[in-house]
C-alpha positions as CSV (number, residue, x, y, z in Angstrom):
1,X,-41.8,81.5,-63.1
2,X,-38.5,83.2,-63.0
3,X,-35.0,81.8,-63.0
4,X,-34.8,82.1,-59.2
5,X,-37.9,80.0,-58.6
6,X,-36.9,77.5,-61.2
7,X,-33.5,77.2,-59.5
8,X,-35.2,76.5,-56.2
9,X,-37.5,73.9,-57.8
10,X,-34.6,72.1,-59.5
11,X,-32.5,72.2,-56.3
12,X,-35.4,70.5,-54.5
13,X,-35.7,67.9,-57.3
14,X,-31.9,67.3,-57.2
15,X,-32.0,66.7,-53.4
16,X,-34.9,64.2,-54.0
17,X,-32.8,62.4,-56.6
18,X,-29.8,62.2,-54.3
19,X,-31.9,60.7,-51.5
20,X,-33.6,58.3,-53.9
21,X,-30.2,57.2,-55.3
22,X,-28.9,56.5,-51.8
23,X,-32.0,54.5,-50.9
24,X,-31.7,52.5,-54.2
25,X,-28.1,51.7,-53.4
26,X,-29.1,50.5,-49.9
27,X,-31.6,48.1,-51.4
28,X,-29.2,46.9,-54.1
29,X,-26.6,46.2,-51.5
30,X,-28.9,43.8,-49.7
31,X,-29.1,41.7,-52.8
32,X,-25.6,42.1,-54.1
33,X,-24.2,38.7,-52.8
34,X,-27.4,36.7,-52.8
35,X,-29.1,34.2,-55.1
36,X,-31.1,37.2,-56.3
37,X,-28.0,39.3,-57.3
38,X,-29.7,40.1,-60.7
39,X,-31.9,42.4,-58.7
40,X,-28.8,44.3,-57.6
41,X,-27.7,44.5,-61.3
42,X,-31.0,46.0,-62.3
43,X,-30.9,48.5,-59.4
44,X,-27.3,49.4,-60.3
45,X,-28.6,50.3,-63.8
46,X,-31.4,52.4,-62.3
47,X,-28.7,54.1,-60.1
48,X,-26.7,55.1,-63.2
49,X,-29.8,56.6,-64.7
50,X,-30.5,58.7,-61.5
51,X,-26.9,59.8,-61.4
52,X,-27.1,60.9,-65.1
53,X,-30.3,62.8,-64.3
54,X,-28.7,64.5,-61.3
55,X,-25.8,65.6,-63.5
56,X,-28.2,67.0,-66.1
57,X,-29.9,69.0,-63.3
58,X,-26.6,70.2,-62.1
59,X,-25.8,71.6,-65.5
60,X,-29.2,73.3,-65.7
61,X,-28.7,74.8,-62.2
62,X,-25.4,76.2,-63.3
63,X,-27.0,77.7,-66.4
64,X,-29.8,79.2,-64.4
65,X,-27.4,80.6,-61.9
66,X,-25.8,82.6,-64.7
67,X,-29.2,84.1,-65.6
68,X,-29.7,85.6,-62.1
């Protein structure tokens, strides 16, 4: 695979991460002010992990863009 196809693949994965993050936040918000607020805390932690992953992909995308 070349840099262009890798860039396309990573862009798709980045979009999926962005959508997953939004969905995760929606679920967390439903539990934020309930007796089960610990669920929101766990999901907030998962959100931070997804945001970190998205940022790493962004860095890789910038690096790949320089190769093209």
